[in-house]
N, C-alpha and C positions, 0 to 999 in steps of 0.2 A: 480327535482330528482337529489338525489346526485350522484359525479361522484365517490364517493369511492364503492370500490368492497363491495358487501355484504359476511359478516361472519355470518353465523347462530348460534344465542345464543345457550348456552347451554341446556335451557328447552324452548321449543317454546310455546308462549301463542297469543290468537287471539286478537291484540290489533287494528286492521283494516280491513274494509271489502278489498276483493282481489280483488275488479276492475272488470271490463271486463263487456260483455254483462250479464251476467249470475251471478253477484254477490250477487243480493238477493236470490239465492237459494242456496247459500254454508255455509255453517256452520260447527262447527266441532264437534257438539252433535245431537244423533238421536232423534226420539219421535215427539207428536203432537206440535202444536203450539196453535192449538184451536179447539174447539169441534164442530164437524159438521158430521152428519151422510151420508153417500153416498146414490146417490139414486137407485131406484131398476125399474126397467123395468116389461114385462111379459113375458121373455122368460128366460129359465133356465141359459144361461148362461151370465154374465155381466160383460162386461169387461169395464175398467177406465183407459184412454188411451191418448195419444197426439200424432198428425200424425208426429212423426220423425222416423228414421229410426228402431229403437226396437220396436216403436209402429206397424209399417207397416206391420214388420213380420208377428204379429198376426191377423191383418184385413186379411191380403193378406191370411193366413191360415185357417179362416174363410169362407171368401168367395168361395175359392178353394173347403173345404169341401162341402157348399152348393150346388157348382157346379155340385158335384157327385150325389147328391141328397140324403146326410145326413140332413134328416129335423132338427134333434137333435142339429145340430150346430147353430140353429137361435139364434141371441144374439141382445141385446142393446151394444151400445157403447158408453160412456160417457165422455164427453169432461174434461180433467184433466188440466188446464192452468196452468203449472209450475211457470212460470214467477209471476204468481199470488199468488202462495204458498199452490195452494188447494192441493199438496200431502201432505202436512203436515196437513191435518186435522186428528180429530181421528177416521174417518171412514176411510179413507185412510191406517193410519197407520197401524191398525187393519187386513187390507187384504197383507199390503206389511211394513213391519216394517223398511223397509231399504229407504222407501219413494222415489221408481221410479218409472214410468213407464215403462210398463204395467203391469195391475196387475187384475187377472181376480175371479171370483165365480161363482163357478159351485153348482145351489140349484137342480140338477137333482139327486145328492146324498143323503144318509140318513140325513146327515148332511152337509150345505155348506162346500166346499170344496175351499181354499182358493191355489190359485197358482200364485207364482210372478219368477220372471226374466223371461225375452223371450224366453230365451232358455227353460227353464223348462216349460212354456206355449206351445210352440210347441210341445215337447213331451210327456206333458201331454194330447194335441188334438189327438197328432199322435195315440197314445194309444188307447184312447179312442174310438175314431173311426175306429181304423185298416185300416189308410190311410197314404200316403206320409211316411211310414217309412217300408223297407224292411223288409221282413222274413227270408229270409236267412239270417245265422249269418256272413256269410263274407260282403253280402251287407251291413247290417244293422249296423257294425262294421265301416265299410270305412262314411258309412254316418253319424254315430255319432261323428266319428274323427275329420269330418269337420265341424261340428255344435260346438263342442268344440273349433275348430280352432278359427270360427270367435268369437266365446264367449272371447276368450283370446286375440283376435286379435286386436278388433274394439276400445278399449280403447286408442290404438298407435294413431289411425286414429281420433275417435272424441273427448277425451279427450287431447291426446299429440297434434297431428298435426293442427286439427281443432281448438282447443282453441289457440294455438299461433299463428298460420298463420290468422284466421280471427276475434279472440273474444278479444283477450288479450289485456289490455289498453297499452301496451309496446311489442316493437317487438324485441325479444332476437334471435339474428342468432344463437347461439348455440343450442336453444331450437328447434328453425325452422326446424336447420340443420341435428340435432338428430332424429325426427320425420317424416321428409323427406325422409330420407336416409330408415326407417322403414316402412313406408306406400310404397313405392316403393318395397322393398323388399317383403311385403305382395302382393301386384298386381302381381308381377313375379312369385311369389309361386302358384299363382289362375291363372295365364297365361299358365303357363307349365303344370298345370294338365287339364287344359281345353284344350288344344293345341290336346290332343287324348281321350278328352270324353265330350260326349253331354252337359252333366249336373256334377257338381260337386261330386256326390256320384259316377256316373259309366252313366248308358244309363237310369237312370229314374228320374224324377222330385221329389225330397224329402225335407223333412223340411230344409235340409241344404241348400239347392239353396233359400228356403223363407229367412231364416236367413242371408246369404250373399250376395243377391241381393240388399236389401234397402240401405246397408253399400258400398259395393264394385261396383255394378252398377251402382248407379249414379254417383259413383267418377269417374269410366272410361268412363263414358259418359260425363264427365266433369260437372255436376250438382253439384256438393258438394264443398262447399267454395269457389268456384270460382277459383277454384286452377289447372286447365285444364292443361293449357300452363304453369303453373309451375312446374308440375309435368309430363308434357309429357305423357299423358295417352293415348292418340293415338297410342303409340307403343304397349299397350297391346290389341292386336288384337282380340285373343281368347277371354278374358274378354267381350267385347264390342260386339262381335257374342253371346255369353250366356246373356248377359245383353239385348240385343235387343228380341231374343226370349222371354225371361219371363215377358219382358215389354209388348209384344204384347198379353200376355193371357188376357182373359175379365174377368178374378176374379182377377188377380192384379192388372188392370186397376180400377175395384171397390176397392178393398182393399187399395191402394192408397191414396185413396179420403176419407177416414173416419178418422174423428177427425184432418183432416188437418186445418191448419189456415192461411196458407202461399201459392203463388203462386196467379195463377187464379182463380177468384173468383167460375169459373163456375168446379173447378176440388177441392173444399172444400165442403163436406159433415161434418158439425161440429160434429153431432150427427146422429148414426145411429140405428132406432128402427125395422127397416122393409124393406124388399127388393126393396118397391116402393119409399124407400126414395131417392136413386140415381137417377131417372128419375126426381122425383117431385122438388128436391133441384137444378138438373141441368137446369130445366126451370125456377125457380124461380131467379137463379142466372143472367141468360142469361138475364131474365126482367129487372132485377137492373140495368143488365152493359148498356142495350140500352136506 
């Protein structure tokens, strides 16, 4: 590596891979790289995803809807392995031209409705089933403000801090300091909000909590990027209290298992096509573990 300070060229060109853990999924152009149709299961809702924080948002929402008795929320969850480039198939690009998980197809509508971007999927499902989104204008607006707060803030956490702290091939002090400062500010914003509110939107559990918890809840519990000590996450006591309460919900426990490919085997349910899959998959994993 050269000791000469980097000076950006007049015109940027893609001359070498970006390096790092996710180098093979980054490119400066959009569109499909290969032809392949997406699978389709028996339920009207077809989810194509991976158990990352953005994917967990949607599977938690679907499991919460089912726990409320909304049978129309039954779904098939198909695993999209982004490290293998499955998000660049022609079928996936048709559902999400941005080639990011999660992506949803709803076949209960006259014409199959595609929905992409995790926040948009949460909002779509909340409106479709009239659940987890307040109808009162003031409470609804507060909920939506926090939902969009998450959508705007998470790139600083994942693509910013997480990338440079955990995944970049070279540790850059300026980049890590810059994004660590911003992530701690965001945690403080959330901590101050939760000091006087049970949930992010207020008294009620909403899609705002489902959006924020997979990112900032896991971060506050020291489960993301192995950065708990570095960020001193124990200071954010109100976030930890809130994260613990949400994590204890049965639907959340199920939702975080779906499309998961990391962690304990008994916590991984690569695909979900029926409620019984949770019990069967857990038994199978435990048997293999023994």
